[in-house]
Residue frames as a rotation matrix with the C-alpha (Angstrom) as fourth column:
UNK 1
0.579 0.815 0.016 -0.01
0.815 -0.579 -0.002 -0.01
0.007 0.014 -1.000 -0.02
UNK 2
-0.584 -0.812 0.005 1.48
0.809 -0.582 0.077 3.30
-0.060 0.049 0.997 -1.08
UNK 3
0.624 0.781 -0.036 0.29
0.782 -0.623 0.032 6.81
0.003 -0.048 -0.999 -0.48
UNK 4
-0.621 -0.741 0.256 1.75
0.715 -0.670 -0.203 10.34
0.322 0.057 0.945 -1.13
UNK 5
0.478 0.790 -0.385 0.35
0.875 -0.469 0.125 13.12
-0.082 -0.396 -0.915 0.91
UNK 6
-0.217 -0.578 0.787 1.24
0.652 -0.686 -0.325 16.60
0.727 0.442 0.525 -0.26
UNK 7
0.862 0.368 0.349 1.93
0.022 -0.714 0.700 19.36
0.507 -0.595 -0.623 2.26
UNK 8
-0.116 -0.896 0.430 4.60
-0.641 -0.263 -0.721 20.48
0.759 -0.359 -0.543 4.68
UNK 9
0.058 0.095 -0.994 5.27
0.453 0.884 0.111 17.60
0.889 -0.457 0.008 7.02
UNK 10
0.169 0.052 0.984 4.56
-0.689 -0.708 0.156 18.57
0.705 -0.705 -0.084 10.60
UNK 11
-0.731 -0.508 -0.455 5.86
-0.029 0.690 -0.723 16.99
0.681 -0.516 -0.519 13.78
UNK 12
0.150 0.840 -0.521 3.57
0.593 0.346 0.727 15.60
0.791 -0.418 -0.446 16.47
UNK 13
-0.261 -0.305 0.916 5.29
-0.501 -0.768 -0.399 17.44
0.825 -0.563 0.048 19.31
UNK 14
-0.871 -0.155 -0.466 5.01
0.315 0.551 -0.773 16.67
0.377 -0.820 -0.431 22.93
UNK 15
0.262 0.962 0.076 1.87
0.465 -0.195 0.863 16.81
0.845 -0.191 -0.499 25.03
UNK 16
-0.822 -0.448 0.352 1.70
-0.030 -0.583 -0.812 19.31
0.569 -0.677 0.466 27.84
UNK 17
0.083 0.840 -0.536 -0.35
0.732 0.313 0.605 19.10
0.676 -0.443 -0.589 30.97
UNK 18
-0.858 -0.303 0.414 -1.29
-0.037 -0.768 -0.639 21.81
0.512 -0.564 0.648 33.42
UNK 19
-0.216 0.815 -0.538 -3.88
0.971 0.237 -0.030 22.29
0.104 -0.529 -0.842 36.21
UNK 20
-0.248 0.215 0.944 -5.76
0.180 -0.948 0.263 25.59
0.952 0.236 0.196 35.99
UNK 21
-0.950 -0.140 0.279 -6.36
-0.220 -0.336 -0.916 27.48
0.222 -0.931 0.288 39.15
UNK 22
-0.317 0.829 0.461 -9.37
-0.810 0.017 -0.587 26.12
-0.494 -0.559 0.666 41.19
UNK 23
0.349 0.355 -0.867 -9.41
-0.751 0.660 -0.031 22.91
0.561 0.662 0.497 38.97
UNK 24
0.454 -0.153 0.878 -9.03
-0.648 0.619 0.443 19.45
-0.611 -0.770 0.182 40.46
UNK 25
0.541 -0.201 0.816 -7.81
0.504 0.855 -0.124 17.80
-0.673 0.478 0.564 37.21
UNK 26
-0.456 -0.832 -0.315 -5.18
0.099 -0.400 0.911 18.46
-0.884 0.384 0.265 34.53
UNK 27
0.809 0.516 -0.283 -5.83
-0.224 -0.175 -0.959 19.76
-0.544 0.839 -0.026 31.08
UNK 28
-0.123 -0.827 0.549 -3.67
0.453 0.445 0.772 18.13
-0.883 0.344 0.320 28.34
UNK 29
0.800 0.289 -0.526 -2.80
-0.292 -0.579 -0.761 20.09
-0.525 0.762 -0.378 25.21
UNK 30
0.615 -0.589 0.525 -0.61
0.784 0.525 -0.330 19.44
-0.081 0.614 0.785 22.21
UNK 31
0.018 -0.748 -0.663 2.60
0.411 -0.599 0.687 21.41
-0.912 -0.284 0.297 21.99
UNK 32
-0.945 -0.279 -0.174 2.26
-0.073 -0.338 0.938 21.79
-0.320 0.899 0.299 18.24
UNK 33
-0.165 0.984 -0.067 -1.31
-0.203 -0.101 -0.974 22.77
-0.965 -0.147 0.216 17.30
UNK 34
-0.072 -0.036 -0.997 -0.46
-0.978 -0.195 0.078 22.39
-0.197 0.980 -0.022 13.58
UNK 35
-0.907 -0.410 0.094 -0.04
-0.392 0.906 0.161 18.64
-0.152 0.109 -0.982 14.03
UNK 36
-0.329 0.844 0.424 -3.82
0.135 0.486 -0.863 17.97
-0.935 -0.226 -0.274 14.30
UNK 37
0.461 0.441 -0.770 -4.44
-0.622 -0.458 -0.635 19.64
-0.633 0.772 0.064 10.91
UNK 38
-0.293 -0.744 -0.601 -1.67
-0.955 0.261 0.142 17.60
0.051 0.615 -0.786 9.35
UNK 39
-0.854 0.084 0.513 -3.02
-0.120 0.929 -0.351 14.42
-0.506 -0.361 -0.783 10.85
UNK 40
0.160 0.985 0.067 -6.45
-0.024 0.071 -0.997 15.14
-0.987 0.158 0.035 9.35
UNK 41
0.338 -0.135 -0.931 -4.91
-0.930 -0.197 -0.309 15.67
-0.142 0.971 -0.192 5.81
UNK 42
-0.767 -0.609 -0.204 -3.10
-0.634 0.767 0.097 12.32
0.097 0.204 -0.974 6.12
UNK 43
-0.665 0.555 0.500 -6.16
0.001 0.670 -0.743 10.56
-0.747 -0.493 -0.446 7.56
UNK 44
0.399 0.820 -0.410 -8.50
-0.446 -0.217 -0.868 11.81
-0.801 0.530 0.279 4.75
UNK 45
0.069 -0.444 -0.894 -5.99
-0.992 0.068 -0.111 10.78
0.110 0.894 -0.435 2.01
UNK 46
-0.903 -0.384 0.195 -5.63
-0.415 0.895 -0.163 7.34
-0.112 -0.228 -0.967 3.64
UNK 47
-0.298 0.867 0.400 -9.43
-0.083 0.394 -0.915 6.82
-0.951 -0.306 -0.046 3.95
UNK 48
0.452 0.463 -0.763 -9.82
-0.775 -0.220 -0.592 7.51
-0.441 0.859 0.260 0.20
UNK 49
-0.174 -0.673 -0.719 -7.13
-0.915 0.381 -0.135 4.96
0.365 0.634 -0.682 -0.65
UNK 50
-0.868 -0.175 -0.465 -7.60
0.004 0.933 -0.360 2.27
0.497 -0.314 -0.809 1.96
UNK 51
-0.095 0.929 0.358 -10.99
-0.745 -0.305 0.594 1.27
0.660 -0.210 0.721 3.29
UNK 52
0.657 0.377 -0.653 -10.24
0.107 0.811 0.576 -1.56
0.746 -0.448 0.492 5.69
UNK 53
0.276 -0.591 0.758 -8.57
-0.946 -0.307 0.105 -1.58
0.170 -0.746 -0.643 9.15
UNK 54
0.252 -0.353 -0.901 -6.18
-0.128 0.911 -0.393 -4.51
0.959 0.215 0.184 9.53
UNK 55
0.909 0.059 0.413 -5.34
-0.417 0.159 0.895 -6.44
-0.013 -0.986 0.169 12.64
UNK 56
0.764 -0.644 0.026 -2.08
0.605 0.703 -0.373 -7.67
0.222 0.301 0.928 11.16
UNK 57
0.283 -0.727 -0.625 1.39
0.483 -0.455 0.748 -6.40
-0.828 -0.514 0.222 11.93
UNK 58
0.967 0.150 0.208 2.85
0.255 -0.467 -0.847 -3.82
-0.030 0.872 -0.489 9.64
UNK 59
-0.204 -0.979 -0.025 6.16
0.891 -0.197 0.409 -2.60
-0.405 0.061 0.912 8.13
UNK 60
0.841 0.513 -0.171 6.15
0.426 -0.824 -0.373 1.09
-0.332 0.241 -0.912 7.39
UNK 61
-0.393 -0.887 0.244 8.53
0.912 -0.342 0.225 3.23
-0.116 0.311 0.943 5.20
UNK 62
0.759 0.565 -0.325 8.08
0.527 -0.825 -0.203 7.01
-0.383 -0.017 -0.923 5.48
UNK 63
-0.306 -0.767 0.564 9.89
0.948 -0.300 0.107 9.44
0.087 0.568 0.819 3.12
UNK 64
0.545 0.469 -0.695 9.52
0.573 -0.814 -0.100 13.04
-0.612 -0.343 -0.712 4.33
UNK 65
-0.243 -0.547 0.801 10.33
0.891 -0.453 -0.038 15.71
0.384 0.704 0.597 1.67
UNK 66
0.087 0.218 -0.972 10.79
0.809 -0.584 -0.059 18.90
-0.581 -0.781 -0.228 3.50
UNK 67
0.945 0.301 0.126 10.26
0.315 -0.744 -0.589 22.42
-0.083 0.596 -0.799 2.12
UNK 68
0.104 -0.943 0.315 13.49
0.963 0.017 -0.267 23.66
0.247 0.332 0.911 0.44
UNK 69
0.325 -0.018 -0.946 14.93
0.469 -0.865 0.178 26.89
-0.821 -0.501 -0.273 1.84
UNK 70
0.985 0.049 -0.164 15.69
-0.100 -0.618 -0.780 29.72
-0.139 0.785 -0.604 -0.52
UNK 71
0.213 -0.961 -0.174 19.36
-0.832 -0.086 -0.548 29.29
0.512 0.262 -0.818 0.16
UNK 72
0.925 0.152 -0.348 20.46
-0.022 0.937 0.349 25.75
0.379 -0.315 0.870 0.84
UNK 73
0.413 -0.778 0.474 23.21
-0.907 -0.400 0.132 25.84
0.087 -0.484 -0.871 3.46
UNK 74
-0.503 -0.566 0.654 23.57
-0.633 0.756 0.167 22.14
-0.589 -0.330 -0.738 4.06
UNK 75
-0.746 0.138 -0.651 22.90
-0.497 0.537 0.682 19.07
0.444 0.832 -0.332 1.90
UNK 76
-0.579 0.494 -0.648 21.03
0.534 0.831 0.156 17.05
0.616 -0.256 -0.745 4.48
UNK 77
0.147 0.725 0.673 18.01
-0.273 -0.624 0.732 18.13
0.951 -0.291 0.106 6.52
UNK 78
-0.337 -0.428 -0.839 19.62
0.658 0.530 -0.535 18.02
0.674 -0.732 0.103 9.92
UNK 79
-0.912 0.151 0.380 17.44
-0.344 -0.787 -0.513 20.68
0.222 -0.599 0.770 11.62
UNK 80
-0.616 0.764 0.191 14.01
0.145 0.348 -0.926 20.39
-0.774 -0.543 -0.325 13.31
UNK 81
0.491 0.591 0.641 11.55
-0.871 0.305 0.386 18.85
0.032 -0.747 0.664 13.06
UNK 82
-0.502 -0.663 0.556 12.91
-0.724 0.673 0.149 15.67
-0.473 -0.328 -0.818 14.44
UNK 83
-0.630 0.176 -0.757 12.28
-0.590 0.525 0.613 12.54
0.505 0.833 -0.227 12.39
UNK 84
-0.894 0.254 -0.370 10.78
0.406 0.808 -0.426 10.61
0.191 -0.531 -0.825 15.32
UNK 85
-0.542 0.703 -0.460 8.15
0.072 -0.506 -0.859 13.28
-0.837 -0.499 0.224 15.84
UNK 86
-0.407 0.345 -0.846 7.32
-0.904 -0.284 0.319 13.43
-0.129 0.895 0.428 12.18
UNK 87
-0.788 0.090 -0.610 6.90
-0.124 0.946 0.300 9.62
0.604 0.312 -0.734 12.19
UNK 88
-0.848 0.474 -0.237 4.72
0.421 0.332 -0.844 9.72
-0.321 -0.816 -0.481 15.28
UNK 89
-0.450 0.675 -0.585 2.34
-0.559 -0.724 -0.404 12.16
-0.696 0.145 0.703 13.59
UNK 90
-0.413 0.265 -0.871 1.90
-0.838 0.265 0.477 9.89
0.357 0.927 0.113 10.61
UNK 91
-0.863 0.030 -0.504 1.49
0.160 0.963 -0.217 6.71
0.479 -0.267 -0.836 12.64
UNK 92
-0.737 0.633 -0.238 -1.16
0.199 -0.134 -0.971 8.35
-0.646 -0.763 -0.028 14.85
UNK 93
-0.387 0.590 -0.709 -2.99
-0.803 -0.594 -0.056 9.70
-0.454 0.547 0.703 11.87
UNK 94
-0.441 0.180 -0.879 -3.30
-0.630 0.635 0.446 6.18
0.639 0.751 -0.167 10.34
UNK 95
-0.985 0.162 0.064 -4.61
0.057 0.644 -0.763 4.65
-0.165 -0.748 -0.643 13.53
UNK 96
-0.222 0.957 0.184 -8.25
0.125 0.215 -0.968 3.43
-0.967 -0.192 -0.168 13.05
UNK 97
0.485 0.348 -0.802 -7.79
-0.741 -0.324 -0.588 3.86
-0.465 0.880 0.101 9.23
UNK 98
0.121 -0.512 -0.850 -5.06
-0.747 0.517 -0.418 1.37
0.653 0.686 -0.320 8.27
UNK 99
-0.567 -0.302 -0.766 -4.39
0.267 0.812 -0.518 -0.39
0.779 -0.499 -0.380 11.49
UNK 100
0.526 0.762 -0.377 -6.45
0.602 -0.021 0.798 -0.68
0.600 -0.647 -0.470 14.74
UNK 101
0.928 -0.298 -0.223 -3.48
0.039 -0.518 0.854 0.67
-0.370 -0.802 -0.469 16.81
UNK 102
0.678 -0.688 -0.260 -0.07
-0.572 -0.272 -0.774 1.83
0.462 0.673 -0.578 15.95
UNK 103
0.058 -0.641 0.765 1.44
-0.789 0.441 0.429 -0.78
-0.612 -0.628 -0.480 18.21
UNK 104
0.763 0.215 0.610 0.81
0.158 0.852 -0.499 -3.10
-0.627 0.477 0.616 15.23
UNK 105
0.808 -0.574 -0.132 3.63
-0.369 -0.319 -0.873 -1.34
0.459 0.755 -0.469 13.45
UNK 106
0.858 -0.509 0.069 6.73
0.290 0.590 0.754 -3.54
-0.425 -0.626 0.654 14.18
UNK 107
-0.210 -0.964 0.164 9.20
0.837 -0.091 0.540 -1.93
-0.505 0.251 0.826 11.85
UNK 108
0.873 0.429 -0.233 9.64
0.296 -0.844 -0.447 1.63
-0.388 0.321 -0.864 10.69
UNK 109
-0.286 -0.920 0.269 12.09
0.923 -0.190 0.334 3.15
-0.256 0.344 0.903 8.25
UNK 110
0.788 0.560 -0.255 11.99
0.496 -0.824 -0.274 6.92
-0.364 0.089 -0.927 8.04
UNK 111
-0.337 -0.876 0.345 13.93
0.938 -0.280 0.205 9.37
-0.083 0.393 0.916 5.93
UNK 112
0.686 0.555 -0.471 13.90
0.467 -0.832 -0.300 13.12
-0.558 -0.015 -0.830 5.58
UNK 113
-0.439 -0.820 0.368 15.40
0.845 -0.238 0.478 15.33
-0.305 0.521 0.798 2.91
UNK 114
-0.346 0.308 -0.886 14.95
-0.276 -0.936 -0.218 18.75
-0.897 0.169 0.409 1.36
UNK 115
0.633 0.655 0.413 12.72
0.317 0.267 -0.910 18.96
-0.706 0.707 -0.039 -1.68
UNK 116
-0.371 -0.659 0.654 14.39
0.892 -0.057 0.448 19.26
-0.258 0.750 0.609 -5.10
UNK 117
-0.953 -0.121 -0.276 14.15
0.075 -0.982 0.171 22.66
-0.292 0.142 0.946 -6.79
UNK 118
-0.572 0.799 -0.186 10.71
-0.703 -0.361 0.613 22.00
0.423 0.482 0.768 -8.50
UNK 119
-0.485 0.364 -0.795 9.39
0.402 0.901 0.167 19.46
0.777 -0.238 -0.583 -5.96
UNK 120
0.161 0.640 0.751 6.62
-0.575 -0.557 0.599 20.16
0.802 -0.529 0.278 -3.51
UNK 121
-0.747 -0.382 0.545 6.94
-0.660 0.321 -0.679 19.06
0.084 -0.867 -0.492 0.10
UNK 122
0.332 0.863 -0.381 5.18
-0.740 0.489 0.462 15.82
0.585 0.129 0.800 0.98
UNK 123
-0.309 -0.453 0.836 5.34
-0.766 0.640 0.064 12.49
-0.564 -0.621 -0.544 2.75
UNK 124
-0.023 0.244 -0.969 5.43
-0.729 0.659 0.183 9.20
0.684 0.711 0.163 0.90
UNK 125
-0.074 0.196 0.978 3.94
-0.902 0.406 -0.150 6.40
-0.426 -0.893 0.147 2.94
UNK 126
-0.175 0.036 -0.984 4.50
-0.590 0.797 0.134 2.70
0.789 0.603 -0.118 2.20
UNK 127
-0.181 0.191 0.965 2.73
-0.890 0.386 -0.243 0.22
-0.419 -0.903 0.100 4.62
UNK 128
-0.218 0.053 -0.974 2.91
-0.625 0.760 0.181 -3.50
0.750 0.648 -0.133 4.11
UNK 129
0.708 0.487 0.511 1.24
-0.705 0.456 0.543 -6.34
0.032 -0.745 0.666 6.15
UNK 130
-0.620 -0.779 -0.098 3.36
-0.736 0.620 -0.273 -9.06
0.273 -0.097 -0.957 7.65
UNK 131
0.524 0.846 -0.100 1.63
-0.767 0.519 0.377 -12.42
0.371 -0.121 0.921 7.71
C-alpha cells in the first residue's frame, strides 16, 4: 500500500499538561497545534485509498520531503523537526484507518530530505502487512 500526501510535514510534538487555578484535574494540550491539521490531511488521504482496518502487523517506510529553503546551506535536513516526531504524527494519523492501533507497526524506516528545486513538500507512505 503506497500513498503520497502533499503538504509540509509537521511533527507531532510533545503533550503538555497543566492544572488551571481552582481545578481538580489536569488539562492536556498538544505542544504543536498544527499537528492536528496535518494528521487530518493524512487521515483523509488514507481513507480515500484504504478502506479496511487491519489487525495484522505492519512494516512502514516514510519518506519526508521537507520544504526547500531559499538558500540551501547544508545538503542534509539536519534541523528540526525531528524525524521521530514526524513519524509519530503519521502513525497516529493512520490509527483506526489502516491499523487498529499503531502498536501493530513492528518496523519503521524513516527518511527526511529537502525537496528538489521544482518538488513540492510531501510524505510518501508505504505500509505492508506481515503475515
